[in-house]
TITIMI-82883 format. One record per residue (C-alpha): residue in one letter; x, y negated, z; residue number from 0. Coordinates in pm, whole numbers, plus 50000, padded with zeros to 5 digits. Layout:
bagu r = A; x = X; y = Y; z = Z; k = NUM
...
END
This chain:
bagu r = M; x = 22900; y = 79193; z = 23839; k = 0
bagu r = G; x = 22717; y = 79107; z = 23527; k = 1
bagu r = I; x = 22762; y = 78837; z = 23280; k = 2
bagu r = T; x = 22497; y = 78619; z = 23432; k = 3
bagu r = D; x = 22675; y = 78643; z = 23769; k = 4
bagu r = F; x = 22991; y = 78530; z = 23600; k = 5
bagu r = F; x = 22826; y = 78228; z = 23450; k = 6
bagu r = S; x = 22645; y = 78137; z = 23770; k = 7
bagu r = D; x = 22993; y = 78158; z = 23951; k = 8
bagu r = V; x = 23151; y = 77928; z = 23695; k = 9
bagu r = W; x = 22852; y = 77686; z = 23715; k = 10
bagu r = E; x = 22887; y = 77674; z = 24090; k = 11
bagu r = T; x = 23270; y = 77618; z = 24072; k = 12
bagu r = F; x = 23248; y = 77315; z = 23833; k = 13
bagu r = S; x = 22919; y = 77162; z = 23942; k = 14
bagu r = Y; x = 22902; y = 76881; z = 24174; k = 15
bagu r = P; x = 22884; y = 76946; z = 24539; k = 16
bagu r = S; x = 22538; y = 76895; z = 24692; k = 17
bagu r = P; x = 22481; y = 76558; z = 24869; k = 18
bagu r = D; x = 22402; y = 76725; z = 25202; k = 19
bagu r = A; x = 22728; y = 76905; z = 25218; k = 20
bagu r = E; x = 22896; y = 76632; z = 25422; k = 21
bagu r = A; x = 22675; y = 76468; z = 25683; k = 22
bagu r = P; x = 22759; y = 76130; z = 25812; k = 23
bagu r = P; x = 22925; y = 76124; z = 26156; k = 24
bagu r = Q; x = 22680; y = 76114; z = 26449; k = 25
bagu r = G; x = 22721; y = 75887; z = 26747; k = 26
bagu r = G; x = 22757; y = 75523; z = 26821; k = 27
bagu r = S; x = 23049; y = 75290; z = 26738; k = 28
bagu r = S; x = 23276; y = 75125; z = 26991; k = 29
bagu r = T; x = 23293; y = 74745; z = 27000; k = 30
bagu r = E; x = 23633; y = 74759; z = 27174; k = 31
bagu r = S; x = 23843; y = 74903; z = 26899; k = 32
bagu r = P; x = 23835; y = 74796; z = 26539; k = 33
bagu r = A; x = 23662; y = 75011; z = 26276; k = 34
bagu r = S; x = 23874; y = 75264; z = 26105; k = 35
bagu r = G; x = 24011; y = 75132; z = 25781; k = 36
bagu r = T; x = 24053; y = 74768; z = 25895; k = 37
bagu r = D; x = 24369; y = 74579; z = 25965; k = 38
bagu r = E; x = 24245; y = 74439; z = 26290; k = 39
bagu r = E; x = 24448; y = 74505; z = 26601; k = 40
bagu r = S; x = 24313; y = 74553; z = 26952; k = 41
bagu r = D; x = 24457; y = 74361; z = 27244; k = 42
bagu r = A; x = 24639; y = 74674; z = 27359; k = 43
bagu r = E; x = 24791; y = 74729; z = 27026; k = 44
bagu r = K; x = 24906; y = 74375; z = 26988; k = 45
bagu r = E; x = 25080; y = 74399; z = 27329; k = 46
bagu r = A; x = 25251; y = 74726; z = 27227; k = 47
bagu r = N; x = 25363; y = 74577; z = 26903; k = 48
bagu r = K; x = 25512; y = 74278; z = 27064; k = 49
bagu r = E; x = 25707; y = 74500; z = 27307; k = 50
bagu r = D; x = 25823; y = 74724; z = 27021; k = 51
bagu r = A; x = 25947; y = 74412; z = 26838; k = 52
bagu r = K; x = 26141; y = 74301; z = 27143; k = 53
bagu r = E; x = 26295; y = 74645; z = 27187; k = 54
bagu r = E; x = 26423; y = 74671; z = 26822; k = 55
bagu r = G; x = 26689; y = 74425; z = 26869; k = 56
bagu r = E; x = 26843; y = 74589; z = 27193; k = 57
bagu r = G; x = 26939; y = 74943; z = 27099; k = 58
bagu r = E; x = 27090; y = 75110; z = 26798; k = 59
bagu r = Q; x = 26820; y = 75265; z = 26591; k = 60
bagu r = G; x = 26823; y = 75370; z = 26236; k = 61
bagu r = H; x = 27095; y = 75268; z = 25996; k = 62
bagu r = M; x = 27263; y = 74939; z = 26063; k = 63
bagu r = P; x = 27434; y = 74780; z = 25761; k = 64
bagu r = S; x = 27789; y = 74736; z = 25815; k = 65
bagu r = G; x = 27886; y = 74367; z = 25784; k = 66
bagu r = G; x = 28250; y = 74289; z = 25763; k = 67
bagu r = D; x = 28394; y = 74589; z = 25936; k = 68
bagu r = D; x = 28759; y = 74661; z = 25937; k = 69
bagu r = E; x = 28715; y = 74958; z = 25737; k = 70
bagu r = E; x = 28633; y = 74858; z = 25374; k = 71
bagu r = E; x = 28542; y = 75117; z = 25123; k = 72
bagu r = E; x = 28762; y = 75105; z = 24817; k = 73
bagu r = E; x = 28550; y = 75085; z = 24505; k = 74
bagu r = E; x = 28654; y = 75376; z = 24286; k = 75
bagu r = E; x = 28631; y = 75300; z = 23918; k = 76
bagu r = E; x = 28433; y = 75565; z = 23736; k = 77
bagu r = P; x = 28636; y = 75724; z = 23473; k = 78
bagu r = Q; x = 28513; y = 75674; z = 23115; k = 79
bagu r = D; x = 28379; y = 75961; z = 22925; k = 80
bagu r = P; x = 28647; y = 76084; z = 22674; k = 81
bagu r = K; x = 28368; y = 76180; z = 22442; k = 82
bagu r = D; x = 28252; y = 75822; z = 22403; k = 83
bagu r = I; x = 28603; y = 75699; z = 22350; k = 84
bagu r = L; x = 28680; y = 75949; z = 22086; k = 85
bagu r = E; x = 28343; y = 75899; z = 21900; k = 86
bagu r = K; x = 28418; y = 75517; z = 21886; k = 87
bagu r = E; x = 28766; y = 75593; z = 21738; k = 88
bagu r = C; x = 28616; y = 75835; z = 21486; k = 89
bagu r = A; x = 28345; y = 75600; z = 21382; k = 90
bagu r = E; x = 28612; y = 75347; z = 21294; k = 91
bagu r = S; x = 28846; y = 75597; z = 21140; k = 92
bagu r = K; x = 28884; y = 75680; z = 20762; k = 93
bagu r = A; x = 28701; y = 76012; z = 20819; k = 94
bagu r = C; x = 28382; y = 75818; z = 20857; k = 95
bagu r = H; x = 28440; y = 75534; z = 20640; k = 96
bagu r = G; x = 28137; y = 75627; z = 20403; k = 97
bagu r = P; x = 27869; y = 75651; z = 20669; k = 98
bagu r = K; x = 28005; y = 75365; z = 20851; k = 99
bagu r = H; x = 27998; y = 75143; z = 20533; k = 100
bagu r = H; x = 27626; y = 75240; z = 20457; k = 101
bagu r = Y; x = 27523; y = 75167; z = 20802; k = 102
bagu r = D; x = 27697; y = 74814; z = 20803; k = 103
bagu r = E; x = 27536; y = 74733; z = 20477; k = 104
bagu r = C; x = 27201; y = 74843; z = 20591; k = 105
bagu r = V; x = 27237; y = 74633; z = 20910; k = 106
bagu r = E; x = 27324; y = 74323; z = 20710; k = 107
bagu r = R; x = 27036; y = 74381; z = 20481; k = 108
bagu r = V; x = 26786; y = 74436; z = 20773; k = 109
bagu r = T; x = 26917; y = 74127; z = 20953; k = 110
bagu r = G; x = 26872; y = 73913; z = 20645; k = 111
bagu r = Q; x = 26521; y = 74035; z = 20609; k = 112
bagu r = I; x = 26443; y = 73948; z = 20972; k = 113
bagu r = E; x = 26598; y = 73589; z = 20933; k = 114
bagu r = N; x = 26412; y = 73525; z = 20609; k = 115
bagu r = D; x = 26066; y = 73692; z = 20659; k = 116
bagu r = G; x = 26051; y = 73740; z = 21044; k = 117
bagu r = K; x = 26027; y = 74108; z = 20988; k = 118
bagu r = A; x = 26204; y = 74394; z = 20817; k = 119
bagu r = S; x = 26051; y = 74621; z = 20571; k = 120
bagu r = E; x = 26305; y = 74905; z = 20669; k = 121
bagu r = D; x = 26529; y = 75026; z = 20948; k = 122
bagu r = C; x = 26869; y = 75181; z = 20975; k = 123
bagu r = V; x = 26790; y = 75483; z = 21173; k = 124
bagu r = E; x = 26893; y = 75728; z = 20901; k = 125
bagu r = E; x = 27216; y = 75558; z = 20845; k = 126
bagu r = F; x = 27274; y = 75540; z = 21217; k = 127
bagu r = F; x = 27225; y = 75917; z = 21258; k = 128
bagu r = H; x = 27463; y = 75994; z = 20971; k = 129
bagu r = L; x = 27726; y = 75784; z = 21123; k = 130
bagu r = A; x = 27666; y = 75936; z = 21476; k = 131
bagu r = H; x = 27684; y = 76287; z = 21328; k = 132
bagu r = C; x = 28015; y = 76200; z = 21153; k = 133
bagu r = A; x = 28165; y = 76057; z = 21459; k = 134
bagu r = T; x = 28060; y = 76367; z = 21669; k = 135
bagu r = Q; x = 28188; y = 76619; z = 21414; k = 136
bagu r = C; x = 28522; y = 76426; z = 21401; k = 137
bagu r = A; x = 28538; y = 76401; z = 21799; k = 138
bagu r = A; x = 28448; y = 76750; z = 21877; k = 139
bagu r = P; x = 28771; y = 76921; z = 21802; k = 140
bagu r = K; x = 28982; y = 76651; z = 21966; k = 141
bagu r = L; x = 28762; y = 76655; z = 22283; k = 142
bagu r = F; x = 28786; y = 77028; z = 22326; k = 143
bagu r = A; x = 29151; y = 77022; z = 22280; k = 144
bagu r = Q; x = 29187; y = 76751; z = 22544; k = 145
bagu r = L; x = 28964; y = 76946; z = 22784; k = 146
bagu r = K; x = 29159; y = 77267; z = 22762; k = 147
END
């Protein structure tokens, strides 16, 4: 196989199919049934659908929602993640006082800018990440001691 064969194979792979590849269906169309792709129902389909609708209410099919059964499921409260609790405590603790102070000042500054100008010239993302890092570093040893 030469380089020309390679390129001709690639061309055939990515080229459009020829228009005569798919011939239109031969034969006549029926006037008794709706054309495919339409939402029309024939008379026989209408009758069958009416019968199906009547039968749906009679037997138990599928999942029936329980409405006021004697057995009520008790809703279990999902336990809180101890990591979140410990990080909140650490963010408020003395260990993270500096990053928390900088973050609070930034929030006040940005809020004031938004109230006065309608937009802020800065955001507090950097201060937030410093606070989050401090809280995570503080909470990690307590968390692992709790999990052991």
